[in-house]
C-alpha positions in Angstrom: 11.9 -2.9 26.6 9.0 -5.0 25.4 8.4 -2.8 22.4 11.9 -3.5 21.0 11.6 -7.3 21.4 9.1 -7.7 18.6 10.3 -4.7 16.5 13.2 -3.6 14.5 14.7 -0.1 15.1 15.4 1.8 11.9 17.7 4.8 11.6 15.0 7.4 11.0 13.4 6.9 14.4 10.7 4.5 13.1 10.0 1.2 14.6 8.6 -1.4 12.2 6.6 -4.2 13.8 8.0 -7.6 13.2 5.5 -9.9 15.0 4.8 -13.3 13.4 2.8 -13.3 10.2 -0.7 -14.8 10.0 -1.6 -16.8 6.9 -4.0 -15.2 4.4 -6.6 -17.4 2.8 -5.9 -17.4 -0.9 -8.5 -17.6 -3.6 -7.6 -18.7 -7.1 -10.1 -16.5 -8.8 -8.7 -13.3 -7.4 -5.1 -12.3 -8.0 -5.3 -9.7 -5.3 -4.2 -12.1 -2.5 -0.6 -12.1 -3.9 -0.5 -8.3 -3.8 -1.7 -8.0 -0.3 0.9 -10.5 1.0 3.6 -8.5 -0.6 2.8 -5.1 1.0 6.1 -3.9 2.5 6.6 -1.7 5.5 8.5 1.5 5.2 12.0 -0.1 5.6 11.3 -3.2 3.4 10.2 -5.5 6.1 7.5 -7.8 4.6 4.3 -8.2 6.6 0.9 -9.7 6.2 -2.0 -7.3 5.9 -3.6 -9.0 8.8 -0.6 -8.3 11.1 -1.1 -5.7 13.7 1.2 -2.7 13.1 2.2 0.2 15.2 0.4 3.5 14.5 3.5 5.3 13.2 4.5 2.7 10.7 3.0 2.7 7.2 3.0 0.4 4.2 3.6 1.2 0.6 2.5 -0.3 -2.7 3.7 0.4 -6.2 1.6 1.9 -8.9 1.1 -1.5 -10.6 0.0 -3.3 -7.4 -2.5 -0.6 -6.3 -3.9 -0.6 -9.8 -4.5 -4.4 -9.6 -6.0 -4.0 -6.2 -8.3 -1.2 -7.4 -9.5 -3.1 -10.4 -10.3 -6.2 -8.3 -12.1 -4.0 -5.7 -14.2 -2.3 -8.3 -15.1 -5.5 -10.1 -16.1 -7.3 -7.0 -16.4 -5.0 -4.0 -18.1 -7.5 -1.7 -15.3 -10.1 -2.0 -13.7 -10.5 1.5 -10.2 -10.5 0.0 -10.8 -7.2 -1.8 -12.2 -5.6 1.3 -9.0 -6.3 3.3 -7.1 -3.4 1.7 -10.0 -1.1 2.6 -10.1 -2.3 6.1 -6.4 -2.0 6.4 -6.4 1.7 5.3 -9.1 2.5 7.8 -6.6 1.7 10.6 -3.1 2.2 9.0 -1.4 4.5 6.6 -0.7 3.4 3.0 1.5 5.2 0.4 1.7 4.6 -3.3 4.6 5.5 -5.6 5.1 5.7 -9.4 6.8 3.0 -11.3 10.6 3.7 -11.4 11.3 2.2 -14.8 9.2 4.7 -16.7 11.3 6.3 -19.4 9.0 9.4 -19.6 8.5 9.7 -15.8 4.8 10.2 -16.3 2.4 10.2 -13.4 -0.2 7.6 -12.6 -3.9 8.2 -11.9 -3.8 8.9 -8.2 -7.6 8.8 -8.1 -7.5 5.0 -8.4 -5.6 4.9 -5.1 -8.4 6.7 -3.3 -10.8 3.8 -4.1 -8.8 1.6 -1.8 -8.4 4.2 0.8 -4.8 5.1 0.2 -3.8 8.3 2.1 -0.5 9.2 0.3 0.3 9.2 -3.4 3.8 10.1 -4.4 4.0 11.9 -7.7 6.7 12.9 -10.2 6.7 16.7 -9.7 9.1 17.4 -12.5 6.7 15.9 -15.0 3.9 18.4 -15.6 1.1 16.2 -16.9 -2.7 16.0 -16.4 -2.5 13.7 -13.4 -0.1 16.0 -11.6 -2.3 19.0 -12.3 -5.3 17.1 -11.0 -3.3 16.1 -7.9 -2.3 19.6 -7.2 -5.9 20.8 -7.5 -7.2 18.1 -5.2 
């Protein structure tokens, strides 16, 4: 019915919200705005961080993007643009994943993702390094 009108059905029983995007105010001094706009839903549907999502959908960010967001958040935590990711993760799920082009398949510092409120951190389990050990102990 109405739910399917503004959404796209995906094969894994997930519905990804496709309502119209709102514009995000961009600030030249903070590169974070570009990263927030490019958050992607689970099935590669682009959305704005200000868009309302359904509770069962979640977004994902790469290791590089979450690192940029975290640095900006730590450097200037009161900046409205930097707080958007924190506010987003209070209401919706966020997953990070390691860079695919790594030749050594090393893991990233998952503790950085927690600063922004990220709930899921994908790790390379076949690479036994310090970050994986810390992740498994957490």
